[in-house]
Structure formats: C-alpha cells, structure tokens
VEXTI-238887 format. One line per 5 residues: their letters; for each residue x, y, z of N, C-alpha, C. Coordinates in nm, 3 decimals. Layout:
N
a) X,Y,Z,X,Y,Z,X,Y,Z | ...
***
This chain:
327
maagl) 14.275,9.475,24.408,14.345,9.391,24.311,14.294,9.249,24.318 | 14.277,9.200,24.440,14.229,9.061,24.455,14.091,9.045,24.396 | 14.004,9.151,24.416,13.869,9.144,24.359,13.876,9.133,24.208 | 13.969,9.209,24.147,13.985,9.204,24.002,14.032,9.069,23.955 | 14.125,9.010,24.028,14.176,8.878,23.992,14.069,8.772,24.002
ilagc) 13.992,8.780,24.110,13.884,8.681,24.129,13.781,8.694,24.018 | 13.746,8.821,23.986,13.642,8.843,23.885,13.690,8.803,23.747 | 13.816,8.834,23.716,13.868,8.804,23.583,13.863,8.655,23.555 | 13.904,8.574,23.655,13.901,8.430,23.640,14.011,8.380,23.548 | 14.062,8.262,23.572,14.167,8.203,23.490,14.132,8.058,23.463
edkpq) 14.144,8.018,23.337,14.117,7.879,23.305,14.229,7.790,23.357 | 14.355,7.840,23.346,14.469,7.762,23.394,14.512,7.818,23.529 | 14.466,7.756,23.635,14.498,7.805,23.769,14.643,7.777,23.803 | 14.711,7.872,23.871,14.850,7.847,23.908,14.857,7.734,24.010 | 14.949,7.643,23.990,14.965,7.530,24.081,15.105,7.541,24.145
ftqee) 15.108,7.569,24.275,15.232,7.582,24.348,15.237,7.478,24.459 | 15.354,7.426,24.483,15.374,7.339,24.599,15.401,7.429,24.719 | 15.393,7.370,24.840,15.424,7.446,24.961,15.567,7.498,24.956 | 15.660,7.415,24.902,15.800,7.457,24.895,15.817,7.576,24.801 | 15.747,7.570,24.687,15.757,7.680,24.592,15.697,7.808,24.648
maklp) 15.585,7.793,24.719,15.520,7.911,24.777,15.607,7.974,24.884 | 15.681,7.892,24.956,15.767,7.944,25.062,15.879,8.031,25.006 | 15.914,8.009,24.878,16.021,8.086,24.815,15.972,8.217,24.755 | 15.839,8.232,24.744,15.784,8.353,24.684,15.798,8.471,24.780 | 15.811,8.593,24.726,15.828,8.712,24.812,15.697,8.756,24.873
lakre) 15.639,8.673,24.956,15.513,8.705,25.021,15.539,8.760,25.161 | 15.443,8.843,25.207,15.457,8.900,25.341,15.442,8.792,25.446 | 15.365,8.689,25.414,15.337,8.584,25.511,15.385,8.451,25.457 | 15.463,8.379,25.533,15.517,8.252,25.485,15.483,8.134,25.575 | 15.422,8.161,25.690,15.388,8.054,25.783,15.237,8.047,25.797
glpev) 15.188,7.929,25.825,15.045,7.911,25.847,14.963,7.930,25.722 | 15.023,7.906,25.605,14.951,7.922,25.480,14.847,7.810,25.464 | 14.736,7.838,25.393,14.636,7.734,25.372,14.689,7.627,25.278 | 14.621,7.514,25.276,14.661,7.406,25.185,14.653,7.455,25.041 | 14.743,7.405,24.958,14.747,7.446,24.818,14.618,7.405,24.750
sggft) 14.549,7.502,24.685,14.423,7.472,24.619,14.423,7.514,24.474 | 14.526,7.589,24.433,14.527,7.640,24.297,14.448,7.768,24.283 | 14.382,7.813,24.390,14.304,7.936,24.385,14.381,8.052,24.442 | 14.319,8.169,24.439,14.382,8.290,24.490,14.365,8.298,24.642 | 14.466,8.352,24.709,14.456,8.380,24.852,14.510,8.520,24.878
lavgd) 14.465,8.577,24.987,14.509,8.711,25.026,14.548,8.708,25.173 | 14.672,8.750,25.203,14.719,8.757,25.341,14.682,8.893,25.399 | 14.612,8.891,25.513,14.575,9.014,25.584,14.627,9.001,25.726 | 14.739,9.066,25.753,14.801,9.049,25.883,14.840,8.904,25.901 | 14.794,8.843,26.009,14.823,8.702,26.032,14.708,8.612,25.989
qtits) 14.614,8.669,25.913,14.500,8.593,25.865,14.511,8.573,25.714 | 14.442,8.469,25.665,14.442,8.440,25.522,14.299,8.431,25.470 | 14.274,8.498,25.359,14.142,8.494,25.296,14.156,8.425,25.162 | 14.073,8.325,25.136,14.077,8.254,25.008,13.967,8.305,24.916 | 13.987,8.283,24.787,13.886,8.325,24.690,13.754,8.252,24.713
eevig) 13.762,8.128,24.761,13.639,8.051,24.788,13.557,8.117,24.899 | 13.625,8.171,25.000,13.554,8.240,25.108,13.481,8.363,25.057 | 13.541,8.431,24.959,13.481,8.553,24.905,13.365,8.519,24.811 | 13.387,8.422,24.724,13.288,8.389,24.621,13.174,8.305,24.675 | 13.205,8.213,24.768,13.107,8.115,24.815,12.972,8.173,24.853
pvfek) 12.966,8.274,24.944,12.836,8.324,24.989,12.751,8.387,24.879 | 12.814,8.431,24.769,12.738,8.498,24.664,12.740,8.421,24.533 | 12.789,8.296,24.538,12.806,8.220,24.414,12.675,8.201,24.339 | 12.570,8.159,24.409,12.443,8.132,24.342,12.387,8.259,24.279 | 12.399,8.370,24.350,12.350,8.497,24.298,12.424,8.537,24.172
laaaa) 12.557,8.522,24.174,12.638,8.558,24.058,12.617,8.460,23.942 | 12.598,8.333,23.976,12.575,8.233,23.871,12.446,8.264,23.795 | 12.343,8.304,23.868,12.216,8.339,23.804,12.233,8.462,23.715 | 12.310,8.560,23.762,12.334,8.682,23.683,12.414,8.649,23.557 | 12.509,8.558,23.569,12.593,8.521,23.454,12.510,8.455,23.344
qrtdf) 12.406,8.385,23.381,12.323,8.316,23.282,12.229,8.411,23.208 | 12.205,8.530,23.269,12.107,8.622,23.211,12.169,8.732,23.126 | 12.301,8.744,23.124,12.360,8.860,23.058,12.494,8.824,22.994 | 12.551,8.921,22.920,12.681,8.897,22.859,12.792,8.927,22.960 | 12.919,8.902,22.919,13.029,8.909,23.014,13.052,9.051,23.067
ekfrs) 13.046,9.151,22.979,13.073,9.288,23.023,12.968,9.335,23.124 | 12.842,9.304,23.097,12.736,9.341,23.192,12.752,9.264,23.322 | 12.793,9.138,23.309,12.815,9.057,23.429,12.926,9.118,23.515 | 13.032,9.166,23.453,13.141,9.230,23.527,13.090,9.349,23.606 | 13.003,9.430,23.543,12.953,9.549,23.610,12.864,9.514,23.728
vagpv) 12.797,9.398,23.720,12.712,9.353,23.832,12.796,9.284,23.939 | 12.884,9.196,23.896,12.960,9.114,23.990,13.069,9.192,24.062 | 13.129,9.290,23.994,13.240,9.365,24.054,13.209,9.424,24.190 | 13.102,9.506,24.202,13.068,9.564,24.333,13.034,9.460,24.438 | 12.969,9.350,24.396,12.932,9.245,24.492,13.057,9.180,24.550
ieqql) 13.151,9.146,24.463,13.275,9.082,24.508,13.358,9.179,24.592 | 13.361,9.304,24.549,13.439,9.404,24.624,13.384,9.418,24.767 | 13.251,9.422,24.779,13.191,9.432,24.912,13.223,9.310,24.997 | 13.211,9.191,24.935,13.244,9.068,25.007,13.389,9.070,25.055 | 13.479,9.110,24.966,13.621,9.111,24.998,13.650,9.210,25.110
mekiv) 13.589,9.329,25.103,13.613,9.429,25.206,13.562,9.381,25.342 | 13.447,9.313,25.343,13.394,9.259,25.468,13.491,9.156,25.528 | 13.546,9.071,25.440,13.640,8.970,25.488,13.766,9.036,25.544 | 13.815,9.139,25.476,13.936,9.208,25.522,13.910,9.276,25.656 | 13.797,9.346,25.667,13.762,9.415,25.792,13.753,9.315,25.907
nally) 13.684,9.204,25.882,13.669,9.103,25.987,13.804,9.044,26.028 | 13.891,9.022,25.929,14.023,8.966,25.960,14.105,9.063,26.043 | 14.101,9.191,26.009,14.176,9.292,26.084,14.122,9.308,26.226 | 13.990,9.309,26.236,13.929,9.321,26.368,13.964,9.202,26.456 | 13.958,9.083,26.394,13.989,8.961,26.470,14.134,8.963,26.519
srakk) 14.225,9.006,26.431,14.367,9.010,26.470,14.388,9.103,26.587 | 14.325,9.220,26.580,14.342,9.316,26.689,14.275,9.267,26.817 | 14.155,9.210,26.801,14.084,9.159,26.919,14.161,9.044,26.983 | 14.218,8.956,26.899,14.294,8.841,26.950,14.417,8.890,27.027 | 14.481,8.992,26.975,14.600,9.046,27.040,14.565,9.105,27.176
dagdk) 14.454,9.177,27.182,14.412,9.237,27.309,14.367,9.133,27.410 | 14.301,9.027,27.360,14.244,8.926,27.451,14.349,8.831,27.506 | 14.455,8.805,27.428,14.559,8.712,27.474,14.524,8.568,27.445 | 14.616,8.477,27.475,14.598,8.335,27.442,14.489,8.269,27.526 | 14.458,8.324,27.643,14.360,8.259,27.731,14.220,8.257,27.670
iddel) 14.199,8.340,27.569,14.067,8.348,27.509,14.036,8.226,27.423 | 14.139,8.149,27.382,14.119,8.038,27.289,14.023,7.933,27.342 | 14.040,7.894,27.468,13.952,7.791,27.525,13.808,7.836,27.526 | 13.786,7.961,27.564,13.650,8.013,27.569,13.590,8.019,27.429 | 13.670,8.060,27.332,13.621,8.066,27.193,13.586,7.927,27.141
dkvtt) 13.666,7.828,27.177,13.638,7.690,27.134,13.502,7.643,27.185 | 13.473,7.676,27.311,13.344,7.635,27.369,13.227,7.703,27.297 | 13.243,7.833,27.274,13.135,7.907,27.207,13.117,7.858,27.064 | 13.228,7.832,26.995,13.222,7.787,26.857,13.157,7.650,26.847 | 13.186,7.562,26.940,13.122,7.430,26.943,12.971,7.444,26.954
aevrk) 12.928,7.536,27.038,12.784,7.561,27.052,12.725,7.617,26.923 | 12.801,7.700,26.854,12.753,7.757,26.727,12.740,7.650,26.620 | 12.833,7.558,26.617,12.826,7.447,26.521,12.701,7.363,26.548 | 12.679,7.333,26.676,12.561,7.254,26.713,12.432,7.327,26.671 | 12.429,7.458,26.693,12.311,7.538,26.657,12.290,7.537,26.506
yvmdf) 12.399,7.546,26.430,12.387,7.547,26.285,12.329,7.416,26.234 | 12.372,7.305,26.290,12.319,7.175,26.250,12.171,7.165,26.284 | 12.133,7.217,26.401,11.993,7.212,26.442,11.905,7.298,26.352 | 11.963,7.402,26.289,11.885,7.483,26.195,11.842,7.400,26.074 | 11.909,7.288,26.052,11.873,7.196,25.943,11.805,7.071,25.998
ggdya) 11.738,7.090,26.110,11.665,6.979,26.170,11.754,6.870,26.225 | 11.878,6.905,26.257,11.971,6.806,26.311,12.037,6.721,26.204 | 12.012,6.753,26.075,12.070,6.677,25.964,12.210,6.729,25.935 | 12.310,6.657,25.981,12.450,6.699,25.967,12.489,6.711,25.820 | 12.441,6.617,25.737,12.478,6.616,25.595,12.425,6.740,25.523
kaeqs) 12.300,6.777,25.552,12.242,6.896,25.489,12.315,7.022,25.533 | 12.351,7.027,25.662,12.424,7.143,25.713,12.560,7.154,25.644 | 12.626,7.039,25.628,12.757,7.038,25.562,12.744,7.078,25.415 | 12.639,7.032,25.350,12.617,7.067,25.210,12.597,7.217,25.195 | 12.524,7.277,25.289,12.504,7.422,25.287,12.635,7.497,25.301
lnqmg) 12.722,7.448,25.390,12.853,7.511,25.406,12.936,7.500,25.279 | 12.931,7.384,25.216,13.008,7.363,25.093,12.964,7.460,24.983 | 12.835,7.487,24.978,12.783,7.581,24.878,12.834,7.722,24.903 | 12.872,7.750,25.026,12.927,7.882,25.059,13.079,7.882,25.056 | 13.137,7.773,25.007,13.282,7.766,24.998,13.350,7.735,25.130
mdwsk) 13.278,7.671,25.223,13.333,7.642,25.355,13.326,7.493,25.385 | 13.414,7.451,25.475,13.398,7.322,25.541,13.381,7.354,25.690 | 13.375,7.250,25.774,13.351,7.276,25.916,13.466,7.354,25.979 | 13.587,7.327,25.937,13.702,7.398,25.992,13.695,7.547,25.961 | 13.662,7.579,25.834,13.651,7.719,25.796,13.533,7.787,25.865
feqyk) 13.426,7.710,25.884,13.309,7.765,25.952,13.343,7.801,26.096 | 13.415,7.712,26.163,13.455,7.740,26.302,13.545,7.863,26.308 | 13.638,7.873,26.214,13.726,7.989,26.211,13.647,8.117,26.188 | 13.549,8.108,26.095,13.464,8.224,26.067,13.388,8.266,26.193 | 13.333,8.171,26.265,13.258,8.202,26.385,13.348,8.264,26.493
kryil) 13.468,8.211,26.505,13.562,8.268,26.603,13.592,8.414,26.569 | 13.617,8.437,26.442,13.643,8.574,26.399,13.524,8.665,26.431 | 13.406,8.616,26.395,13.287,8.699,26.412,13.260,8.729,26.559 | 13.263,8.626,26.642,13.230,8.643,26.784,13.329,8.736,26.852 | 13.459,8.712,26.829,13.560,8.793,26.894,13.559,8.936,26.840
sqsyl) 13.535,8.952,26.709,13.531,9.085,26.649,13.416,9.167,26.704 | 13.298,9.102,26.715,13.181,9.174,26.767,13.201,9.212,26.913 | 13.264,9.123,26.989,13.294,9.154,27.128,13.390,9.273,27.138 | 13.488,9.273,27.049,13.585,9.382,27.047,13.517,9.514,27.011 | 13.429,9.509,26.910,13.357,9.630,26.872,13.271,9.683,26.986
aqkmp) 13.206,9.592,27.056,13.122,9.634,27.169,13.203,9.708,27.274 | 13.326,9.661,27.296,13.413,9.728,27.394,13.453,9.867,27.346 | 13.461,9.886,27.213,13.505,10.013,27.158,13.390,10.111,27.135 | 13.269,10.064,27.155,13.155,10.153,27.137,13.158,10.264,27.240 | 13.110,10.385,27.201,13.106,10.495,27.299,13.025,10.457,27.421
kdqpi) 13.081,10.482,27.536,13.015,10.447,27.662,12.936,10.565,27.718 | 12.831,10.527,27.790,12.751,10.628,27.864,12.703,10.741,27.774 | 12.656,10.706,27.656,12.600,10.806,27.566,12.456,10.766,27.533 | 12.363,10.799,27.620,12.223,10.762,27.594,12.171,10.833,27.470 | 12.072,10.772,27.407,12.010,10.833,27.289,11.901,10.927,27.338
mysem) 11.920,11.055,27.313,11.828,11.158,27.362,11.701,11.161,27.277 | 11.592,11.204,27.340,11.463,11.214,27.271,11.473,11.308,27.151 | 11.542,11.420,27.168,11.556,11.517,27.059,11.633,11.456,26.941 | 11.730,11.368,26.971,11.806,11.302,26.865,11.716,11.208,26.786 | 11.627,11.139,26.856,11.537,11.046,26.790,11.435,11.120,26.703
tsayn) 11.376,11.228,26.756,11.277,11.302,26.676,11.342,11.366,26.554 | 11.466,11.413,26.569,11.537,11.471,26.456,11.563,11.366,26.349 | 11.605,11.245,26.391,11.630,11.136,26.296,11.500,11.093,26.228 | 11.392,11.089,26.304,11.261,11.052,26.250,11.217,11.151,26.143 | 11.226,11.281,26.172,11.182,11.382,26.077,11.265,11.381,25.949
atkeq) 11.393,11.344,25.962,11.482,11.343,25.846,11.458,11.222,25.756 | 11.401,11.115,25.811,11.389,10.990,25.734,11.246,10.937,25.721 | 11.150,11.005,25.779,11.015,10.948,25.783,10.955,10.925,25.645 | 10.986,11.014,25.547,10.930,10.996,25.414,10.987,10.873,25.344 | 11.114,10.841,25.373,11.178,10.727,25.308,11.154,10.596,25.382
lyatp) 11.147,10.602,25.516,11.145,10.479,25.595,11.010,10.445,25.657 | 10.930,10.543,25.686,10.810,10.516,25.765,10.681,10.558,25.694 | 10.688,10.581,25.564,10.570,10.621,25.489,10.521,10.507,25.400 | 10.389,10.490,25.395,10.327,10.394,25.305,10.264,10.473,25.190 | 10.308,10.450,25.066,10.254,10.528,24.954,10.103,10.512,24.941
gvlrf) 10.038,10.618,24.898,9.895,10.612,24.876,9.862,10.531,24.752 | 9.738,10.487,24.745,9.690,10.408,24.630,9.566,10.477,24.574 | 9.566,10.497,24.443,9.451,10.558,24.378,9.425,10.487,24.246 | 9.308,10.425,24.234,9.266,10.359,24.110,9.128,10.410,24.073 | 9.114,10.455,23.951,8.983,10.501,23.906,8.969,10.486,23.755
rlidl) 8.845,10.471,23.710,8.815,10.472,23.567,8.786,10.617,23.529 | 8.831,10.655,23.410,8.824,10.796,23.374,8.777,10.816,23.230 | 8.688,10.913,23.213,8.651,10.964,23.082,8.700,11.109,23.078 | 8.776,11.141,22.975,8.840,11.272,22.964,8.799,11.335,22.831 | 8.719,11.440,22.838,8.673,11.510,22.718,8.739,11.647,22.710
epakm) 8.798,11.678,22.594,8.859,11.809,22.572,8.773,11.884,22.469 | 8.690,11.978,22.514,8.598,12.049,22.423,8.668,12.112,22.304 | 8.790,12.161,22.320,8.860,12.229,22.210,8.890,12.136,22.094 | 8.889,12.005,22.117,8.920,11.908,22.012,8.795,11.850,21.945 | 8.677,11.892,21.991,8.553,11.833,21.938,8.531,11.875,21.793
rdida) 8.482,11.781,21.713,8.449,11.806,21.573,8.300,11.776,21.552 | 8.251,11.812,21.437,8.110,11.786,21.401,8.016,11.842,21.507 | 8.036,11.968,21.541,7.948,12.031,21.640,7.865,12.139,21.572 | 7.763,12.184,21.641,7.676,12.292,21.592,7.749,12.424,21.611 | 7.788,12.487,21.501,7.867,12.611,21.507,7.788,12.727,21.567
srprq) 7.655,12.715,21.571,7.573,12.825,21.624,7.560,12.821,21.777 | 7.614,12.716,21.837,7.602,12.701,21.982,7.741,12.697,22.046 | 7.754,12.744,22.170,7.884,12.742,22.238,7.939,12.599,22.248 | 8.067,12.585,22.218,8.135,12.455,22.222,8.125,12.391,22.361 | 8.145,12.472,22.466,8.142,12.420,22.602,8.004,12.367,22.639
eqame) 7.904,12.435,22.591,7.766,12.392,22.619,7.740,12.255,22.559 | 7.786,12.234,22.436,7.766,12.106,22.369,7.849,11.995,22.436 | 7.966,12.032,22.482,8.049,11.934,22.553,7.982,11.889,22.681 | 7.921,11.983,22.754,7.855,11.950,22.879,7.732,11.863,22.854 | 7.664,11.886,22.741,7.550,11.801,22.706,7.595,11.658,22.681
liggi) 7.708,11.645,22.610,7.762,11.512,22.581,7.799,11.439,22.710 | 7.870,11.506,22.796,7.911,11.445,22.923,7.790,11.418,23.010 | 7.693,11.508,23.007,7.571,11.487,23.086,7.500,11.359,23.049 | 7.495,11.331,22.918,7.432,11.207,22.872,7.509,11.085,22.918 | 7.641,11.094,22.916,7.725,10.982,22.960,7.702,10.954,23.109
vkrik) 7.707,11.061,23.190,7.690,11.046,23.334,7.552,10.987,23.366 | 7.450,11.032,23.295,7.314,10.984,23.318,7.305,10.833,23.295 | 7.363,10.786,23.186,7.357,10.644,23.155,7.431,10.561,23.261 | 7.546,10.611,23.306,7.624,10.537,23.407,7.548,10.532,23.539 | 7.490,10.644,23.578,7.418,10.649,23.707,7.287,10.572,23.702
qgedf) 7.239,10.543,23.581,7.120,10.459,23.568,7.154,10.310,23.570 | 7.284,10.280,23.583,7.324,10.140,23.602,7.403,10.078,23.488 | 7.425,10.153,23.378,7.503,10.096,23.269,7.650,10.087,23.307 | 7.719,9.992,23.247,7.859,9.968,23.280,7.947,10.085,23.234 | 8.028,10.136,23.325,8.113,10.252,23.297,8.203,10.226,23.178
eqvak) 8.270,10.112,23.177,8.366,10.082,23.071,8.298,10.071,22.935 | 8.181,10.010,22.931,8.111,9.995,22.804,8.066,10.129,22.749 | 8.014,10.213,22.837,7.970,10.347,22.794,8.090,10.429,22.746 | 8.199,10.422,22.822,8.319,10.497,22.785,8.371,10.452,22.650 | 8.371,10.320,22.628,8.419,10.265,22.502,8.331,10.310,22.386
eyskp) 8.202,10.313,22.408,8.107,10.353,22.303,8.130,10.497,22.259 | 8.153,10.585,22.354,8.167,10.727,22.320,8.309,10.762,22.272 | 8.409,10.688,22.317,8.546,10.724,22.282,8.585,10.677,22.142 | 8.519,10.574,22.090,8.557,10.521,21.958,8.543,10.624,21.845 | 8.425,10.690,21.832,8.411,10.781,21.718,8.456,10.924,21.749
nnalt) 8.508,10.949,21.865,8.532,11.087,21.908,8.677,11.103,21.956 | 8.761,11.167,21.874,8.901,11.185,21.912,8.919,11.281,22.028 | 8.816,11.357,22.058,8.826,11.453,22.169,8.803,11.384,22.303 | 8.755,11.259,22.302,8.720,11.190,22.426,8.807,11.065,22.439 | 8.876,11.052,22.550,8.956,10.933,22.579,8.905,10.870,22.708
agevn) 8.931,10.741,22.723,8.884,10.669,22.841,8.983,10.559,22.878 | 8.985,10.526,23.005,9.073,10.420,23.051,9.076,10.415,23.203 | 9.167,10.331,23.255,9.181,10.320,23.400,9.315,10.377,23.443 | 9.313,10.449,23.553,9.434,10.512,23.606,9.469,10.444,23.738 | 9.597,10.409,23.753,9.647,10.348,23.876,9.773,10.424,23.916
aapds) 9.765,10.505,24.022,9.878,10.590,24.058,9.870,10.629,24.205 | 9.983,10.678,24.257,9.982,10.734,24.392,9.907,10.867,24.386 | 9.823,10.898,24.485,9.744,11.022,24.481,9.829,11.147,24.460 | 9.947,11.152,24.521,10.028,11.273,24.511,10.116,11.276,24.386 | 10.097,11.179,24.294,10.178,11.175,24.172,10.106,11.236,24.053
lvvpy) 9.976,11.264,24.067,9.899,11.319,23.956,9.931,11.468,23.939 | 9.959,11.506,23.817,9.996,11.644,23.788,9.876,11.719,23.731 | 9.888,11.852,23.727,9.783,11.939,23.673,9.751,11.897,23.529 | 9.624,11.885,23.491,9.504,11.916,23.570,9.447,11.796,23.645 | 9.517,11.679,23.637,9.460,11.556,23.691,9.470,11.548,23.844
dvlaq) 9.546,11.639,23.904,9.555,11.639,24.050,9.421,11.668,24.115 | 9.334,11.734,24.042,9.199,11.761,24.093,9.125,11.631,24.120 | 9.153,11.529,24.041,9.085,11.401,24.056,9.126,11.332,24.185 | 9.252,11.349,24.226,9.296,11.291,24.353,9.223,11.357,24.469 | 9.204,11.488,24.460,9.130,11.559,24.565,8.985,11.512,24.571
kaatm) 8.925,11.492,24.454,8.786,11.446,24.448,8.774,11.304,24.502 | 8.872,11.218,24.469,8.868,11.078,24.513,8.867,11.068,24.664 | 8.931,11.163,24.733,8.937,11.160,24.879,8.800,11.176,24.942 | 8.701,11.225,24.865,8.566,11.247,24.919,8.467,11.140,24.873 | 8.518,11.040,24.797,8.429,10.940,24.738,8.448,10.803,24.801
kpget) 8.351,10.716,24.773,8.359,10.576,24.814,8.379,10.490,24.689 | 8.447,10.374,24.702,8.466,10.287,24.586,8.334,10.254,24.518 | 8.331,10.264,24.385,8.210,10.237,24.308,8.132,10.361,24.273 | 8.156,10.471,24.343,8.085,10.596,24.315,8.138,10.661,24.188 | 8.048,10.732,24.118,8.084,10.803,23.996,8.067,10.953,24.020
agpie) 8.163,11.031,23.975,8.159,11.177,23.990,8.177,11.242,23.854 | 8.102,11.348,23.829,8.115,11.423,23.705,7.985,11.493,23.671 | 7.992,11.589,23.581,8.112,11.635,23.514,8.201,11.722,23.606 | 8.334,11.707,23.588,8.431,11.786,23.663,8.507,11.870,23.560 | 8.488,12.002,23.563,8.550,12.092,23.466,8.680,12.150,23.524
veghi) 8.787,12.139,23.447,8.914,12.197,23.491,9.009,12.212,23.372 | 9.055,12.333,23.349,9.160,12.367,23.252,9.146,12.297,23.117 | 9.033,12.317,23.050,9.016,12.263,22.915,8.975,12.118,22.910 | 8.944,12.058,23.026,8.901,11.918,23.032,8.768,11.909,23.105 | 8.691,11.809,23.067,8.571,11.773,23.145,8.586,11.624,23.177
fvmql) 8.590,11.594,23.307,8.616,11.457,23.351,8.490,11.391,23.406 | 8.486,11.258,23.387,8.393,11.171,23.460,8.479,11.061,23.518 | 8.470,11.040,23.648,8.553,10.938,23.710,8.470,10.845,23.797 | 8.510,10.718,23.797,8.446,10.620,23.885,8.557,10.561,23.973 | 8.543,10.577,24.103,8.649,10.535,24.195,8.650,10.383,24.212
veyqp) 8.769,10.325,24.201,8.787,10.182,24.226,8.848,10.160,24.363 | 8.955,10.234,24.395,9.023,10.218,24.524,9.096,10.347,24.560 | 9.090,10.384,24.687,9.164,10.502,24.732,9.216,10.479,24.874 | 9.346,10.496,24.889,9.410,10.492,25.019,9.509,10.608,25.025 | 9.490,10.703,25.115,9.583,10.815,25.120,9.720,10.771,25.171
knvep) 9.821,10.849,25.137,9.956,10.823,25.187,9.954,10.827,25.339 | 10.025,10.732,25.400,10.026,10.725,25.545,10.169,10.726,25.597 | 10.195,10.815,25.692,10.326,10.820,25.758,10.307,10.775,25.903 | 10.379,10.669,25.941,10.366,10.618,26.077,10.407,10.727,26.177 | 10.327,10.748,26.280,10.364,10.850,26.380,10.489,10.810,26.457
fekvq) 10.558,10.909,26.507,10.683,10.884,26.579,10.664,10.786,26.694 | 10.554,10.801,26.767,10.530,10.717,26.884,10.524,10.568,26.847 | 10.479,10.539,26.727,10.464,10.400,26.685,10.597,10.339,26.641 | 10.688,10.421,26.588,10.815,10.370,26.535,10.934,10.414,26.619 | 10.907,10.462,26.739,11.014,10.516,26.823,11.126,10.415,26.847
nqvka) 11.088,10.290,26.872,11.189,10.187,26.897,11.273,10.159,26.772 | 11.209,10.164,26.656,11.284,10.144,26.531,11.384,10.257,26.509 | 11.341,10.380,26.537,11.429,10.496,26.522,11.549,10.481,26.615 | 11.523,10.442,26.738,11.630,10.425,26.836,11.728,10.317,26.791 | 11.675,10.208,26.737,11.762,10.098,26.691,11.848,10.143,26.574
risve) 11.792,10.223,26.483,11.869,10.272,26.369,11.982,10.364,26.414 | 11.956,10.444,26.516,12.061,10.532,26.568,12.173,10.448,26.629 | 12.136,10.342,26.701,12.237,10.253,26.760,12.322,10.188,26.651 | 12.255,10.143,26.544,12.327,10.081,26.432,12.421,10.182,26.366 | 12.373,10.305,26.351,12.456,10.408,26.290,12.579,10.438,26.376
rmrra) 12.561,10.438,26.507,12.675,10.460,26.597,12.776,10.346,26.581 | 12.725,10.224,26.572,12.814,10.110,26.554,12.887,10.119,26.420 | 12.815,10.162,26.315,12.877,10.176,26.184,12.994,10.275,26.191 | 12.972,10.387,26.262,13.078,10.487,26.274,13.196,10.429,26.352 | 13.166,10.347,26.455,13.273,10.285,26.532,13.353,10.190,26.444
id) 13.284,10.114,26.359,13.352,10.022,26.267,13.439,10.099,26.169 | 13.383,10.207,26.114,13.462,10.290,26.021,13.588,10.342,26.087
***
C-alpha cells in the first residue's frame, strides 16, 4: 500500500501537527519523525519515510519519467519502489530483532562503529564534508539518517551472521553440481563469427543455357567469382558486381554467434573453425545453396573450466545460503 501511495504522488501533501498525529489511530505514537508532509510507515518500533525509499533511486526514476508517459513510468517505477520498500522493511525488522537480542549495552559499541563509518564515507569524497553531505541529500538522507541506516545495517548483518547455519562446509560435489547447473549462464563467453558471404541458389537462376545442367552453370559462375577474389580483387566489390543483376545471388556480411546459425548456414560455422581471418573458402555446396565465404573473425564459445571459477562458485553458494537465511 505504501508503495502505491508513494508512486501515485499527491500535489497537496497532508500537513499534520505532532498533536494531530498523536490523535490518529496509528500503531505507533511515540518517537515519530519530524512532520514533513510526506508519507511514513511504522514497522515495529522503526519508522520508514518516503524519502528513504525514493532517495536512492530518485535519479534513475527521474530519467525514466522524462523518457516515457505516465502509465509506462508506473510499470517501470512500481517494481523498483516495491523492492526498495521491501528492503527497508526487512532491514527494520531485522534491526528490531537484533537490537532486542543484543540489549542496551550494544548502543555504545554501535556509536563507535557508526562514527568510523561516517569518517570513511567522508574520505570516499576526498575528505570533502560538503560533497559527502550533498551525496546523502540526493539519497534523501542527512547525517542523522545515515548514522541510523548504518546502525541498522551493521547490527542486522551481525544478527544474520549469528543465524547462519553453523559447521556446514561447502562440499566439492555441491560446488561441481552448482557449476554444471549454471556454467552456460554464468561462466560461458559467447562465440564470435563474422564473415562476408556470397549465397547463390541455382534453382532461382534465370537466363541460363537450357541445354546444360543448371548446377553445372551455377558452379561455373561461382568458380569465376572465387578465381577473381583469390587473384586479389576485393571480395565486397566482386560480390556487389555479381549480385546486382542476379536475383539468385545475394551478398553481405554476417555477424553472429557460431552456434546460432541454422541449417543450411550452420555449415559455414563449421568451415570457419578451420580458417584464418582473411581466408576465402568456396564453392561450398549445401541444400540448394552454393556459398563463398571470407572469414573476418572467429572465436569459438568458451566455457571457463571449473578449476578456474571454483572460488566464484563457492562464493555464490555462500550467498545463496545467506539468502535462504534472510528469507
């Protein structure tokens, strides 16, 4: 509901005083944020403001709003805001539970750690306090909100670490199984295939000698083309010369992954694997076509071996375990 309210937006923001808000039937009546006219959401003993939700994604949403109409913007912005809101709610709930388990003595330690985090954030901007503050403002935060955010994050992560399954090493078989299940999506580099192509279909040839076999005449035509190219003439110029008056012959450049070419063009990917860039091959006869190809670039698809990505696989399993713990 809050995501919908934030997304819908209101030109006339509700203005309530602290006294008026105290009279409203809210679950939480103490420790409310200062009146801002914006939306707030109470989660346990924590409060989430619309600025906290919108701030981190404001620039992204602003750019989207400028490129599209309102309905399309809603479809783009809705999931983004919902994800932001859910993250804020999860963090607030985790913090509340972690705070309860840790007790009041944790406050001093959190203050020390948060002070160090503030100092680190300023140093990320070369020690320029003003630039660091400006960055926070763009995210809908001031220093107080930033400190609160850091406290939530640090304590929540510590709490999650305590709740993680203990003494469960990642087995080799688990890693190889995860690798085999995801290697095509995560650890494969697509192949690259670029070549210039002349494609002649004998069945479409016109103005031929009816007393001679069509295929024979087609091979003579292609033979002459290949001869000129191998004698040093430019492939593209020759292809253009022959393709203009002949509807049976087409020419152009192909740029595709080797394993994406379908019959009968898949034969060309197999041929390219045996060629060097700049080489010309032909005539190549296959299923009603006669091809001449000149290779520009060829790189076969590559899948990183398990041994090379073993640490990445292990890290992904750890992250997945943490995700399940968070869920």
